[in-house]
N, C-alpha and C positions, 0 to 999 in steps of 0.2 A: 484629634483625629487619625484614623489608623491610616498606613502608609499606603499609597495606591501601588497595585500589582497589574499585571498584565496575566492574559490568558492562554495558553497555548493548545492548541486540540487535534491529534494526529487522530482521525476517525476511519480505522477501517472495517473490512468485515470480518476479519478475526478477531479483533479487537479493539475498543477506545482507549486514547493515553490521555489525560488531562494534566499540563503543568502550570505552575504557579511561576510566573517571570518577575523578577526583580532586575531592572539597569540590565534589560538584555540577556539574562542567564536565568537558568531555570533550579530553583529553589527547593521545589516539592513537584512530586506528581502522584497520580493515582491512575489504576488501570480497570477498565469497564470492560465487559461485552461487547463483541461487534456488532455492526449495525446490520439491520435484515430490512432497511426500509428499501420503497421504489416508488414508485410512480401512485399506487393504490393508498400505504401508510404515509408518503412522502414528509412535509418539514416536522409533522407532530412526533411521529415516531423517533426521527432525527433528533428534534429537539430534547425528548426524554433520554435520548441513549447520549446525550452530550453534557446535559446537566447535571444528571444522577452523579458520576465520580466527582462533578465540581464540589455537589454538596457535602462530600465525604473527605475533601483535601483542603478547603478553604472556605466553606460557606458563607463566612462573615465580612470576609474580604471586601475593602472598595477597589472596584475594579475600572481600568481605564481601556484598553484593548483588549480585544478578542479575536484572534486568528484560527481559523480552523481547516485544515487540508481534509476535503472529502474523497472518500474514494466512488462513491454510488452519485446517481443524478436525483433530482428531485423534480423531474416534470415541467421545467420552463421557469421562468422568471419569477413569476409568482410564488413559486415554492421556495425559491432560494429567499425571496424578500419576506416571505411569511419566516423563515428559519432565522434570518437577520434579526428580525422584528422581536422576534422570540429570546433571543439571546440578548440584545439589547434590554429587556424589560427583565426577564428572568436573574440575570448577572448584574444589574443596574450597569452596565458598561455605558462609555461612551462613544466605543467604533468597535464595527465588526467586520472585521476581513475574512470572505468567504472564498475558497481557492479550491482547485482538483489537488491530491494528495501529492500529485507529482510536480506540483509549485513548491510546495512546503520540502517535499523530499530534496528539491533542486537547490532550495535557497541553505538547506542545512547541511548537503554534501559537499557543494563547492564553495561554501561561507559566502555565498550571496554574490558569486562572480560569473562569469559568463562561461558556457560550455555546455555540454550536455550531462544527462543524470538518467540512468536506468533506475527506474522503479521496479522491483522485483518479489513481489509479495505473493497474495492471493491472486493478484494479477499481475500484469506486466506492461509497462508505457514508457517511453522516453521522451523526455522535453530538452531539446536543443534551443539554447538561448544566448543571444550575440549581446554585445554593451548597448546597441541602440535598442533594444527592446523586440527585434526580429525574431518571431519563435516559429520554431516546428516540433509538432508533436506526432509520434508514430504508435501505432497500436492503441493499446487502453481500450478495446472495444466490447470486453468485458467478458464474461464466462461463457454466452451464446454464442459466439463468433469472432472474438478476438483474444487478446492477453496471451498471444503466442510463446511457449516457453515459462508462463508462470506457477503458481502453487498448485492452482486449478486445473491447469492443462495437464501438469505433470502428474499430481494426484489422480485424476481422471483416466489419464493411461495406465497408471498403475494398478489401479481397480480392473480395466478391462482384462489387461493382460492376467490379475487375480481371477477372474471370473472365467478367463476362458481355460484354464488350469483346474479351475472348480468342476464345469459342467463337462469336461473331455475333449475340447477342441483341441487343446495340445497337453502336453505332461504337464502336471501341477507342479511349481517351483516354488522358490522362496517367497515369489509376492503373494503368491496362494495362501502360504502359511501365515506368512504374516497380517493377511487382509482378514484371515480368521481370527488371529490374535486379537488384532483391532476390533472389528465389529462383529464377530460371534458367527453365527451360522450364514452363510454365503448366499442359502437359499432363499432367506427371509431378509436379505439387504434391500429391496425395493420397499418394504414396508417401515424399514428405520427412516431410509434416505428419505425419498419423495416426501412423506408429509411433514418431515422436521424444517422448521424456520431456518435452521443455521445449514439447510444442506450442502450450500457452496463451500462455507468454511469447515466442515467435515470432509468434503473431498478433497478441498486443498491438505487438509491437516496433513493427509496420507502422503503426498509428497515428502515428508520427513523421513518416511519408511524407505520411499524410493531410493531417498541419497542414500541413506543409510546403507542399504544393500548394493547398491550400485560400483563398490568395490569389490564383491565378490561374486555378483549373479549379471551374468550377461546380458540378458532381458531389462535388468534395471538401468544396467550400465547405457545399453542402446538409447532408452528414454531420455536419461541424463544427455548423451552425448547429442542427441536432437534439439531438447531444449537448450543448450548452450548455444547451439548455431541457431535456433528463432531469436535467442536476446541478443545474439551479437548483429543478426542481420536487424532487428528494431533497433539499437543503437546505432550501427552505420548509418540508416536511412536519416536519423535525425541531424547528421553534419556535424560539423567541427571536431577539434582534434582533442582538446581536453575532454576528459570523459572519467565520470565516477560514478559508483551506483550507490541503491539504498535500499533497504528490505532485507525479511529473514532470508529469503531464498538462498542469496549470493553469500550468506554468513558461512556454508558449507564451502570447504575449502576445493573438492574436488570439481563441483560446478563452475565456480569463481576460476578456478587453473583453465578451466574446458573454454568457457566464456571468454578468456582473454586470448587464448592461444585461437579461437575462431574469430573475432574480432580482428586481430591482427592482420588475420589472412585476409579481410576484407578488407580492412583500412589500416594498409600499413602505418601511416602516419600518426596514427591514434596514442594517446599519452594517458595511459590509467594512473589515476590519483586514486588513492586510498579517502576514501568519505571522511570529511572533518565532523561531520553529525549527520544526525539522521532526520526525518521528517518532523518528530518535535522540536528538535533544534531549530529547524527552519521556521517552524510555525512561530518559535519564542522571538529571533531574530526580526521577522516581520512585524509580530504584534508590537517589539519595542520601536519598529523605526518609523522616524517620520519622512524619509526618503524612502520610496518603494523602488524608487531606479527603475532598471529592466523589468520589473516583475507587478507594474502599475496597471499596465492591460491585461492581466492574467489573473487580477483578483476584484470581486465585488465587493468595494467597500460601504459601509451603509454606518451615519452617523445619528447621534441621540439629536 
């Protein structure tokens, strides 16, 4: 009989990461394309996006628990239940835990300890969690009206500045030149982005270029300064003094330093801790745990 393993999944709009977990430790992983699901496609599209990478990494393994950190919504309890049932069936698992990606990010960054974690990738959300399970979530409203300071927010403002230079509202600068290199003819940008299923990920991907240019271009620097202030406001509002972060956005040294300064200005008592792990590590720890502690009210648990 094969050894039973757990499955950790970090399901983002930019990418899906699936990990094989033995005794709480990640031993293998596989990456796949980001999820583009929503209320229209719902759990069926999410299920395909999550199980595809698994078939490539460990299709014949005996599965115990599956923990998924989700970045989007499925349109109600029925959608989440359908996803959980689908995972139980396709992976022949015994237990499925579904939660927001900020929950798995929190567990990874602070090692399942209380405090505040800012998750800043395509979106931006902070979760403050106390030892007795009280929680406070800030932002995470999505690209339509929230996620202030996140990757889409930064990329969107970078493209706005680029297009202003392209059409003559301002002098063209480094952002206009970089956007042309990335997207081609900016006059045809609507034809490229609006019909694309991954348009959110494409816009968020431009954040990397805004960050790169922020050391030399004052327009890009102003966008990054404002993003840092927004992320600090989100984090401070979540409460708590022990703070960590996760997500690709704060891997940029300049943004992280600006964020730290803005956070200390808002909350001088804040203590910043480098993340112990990321969302995939958090999903691994939660999948292997028999005691979910303060996370118990933040996860949907479905068993066979």
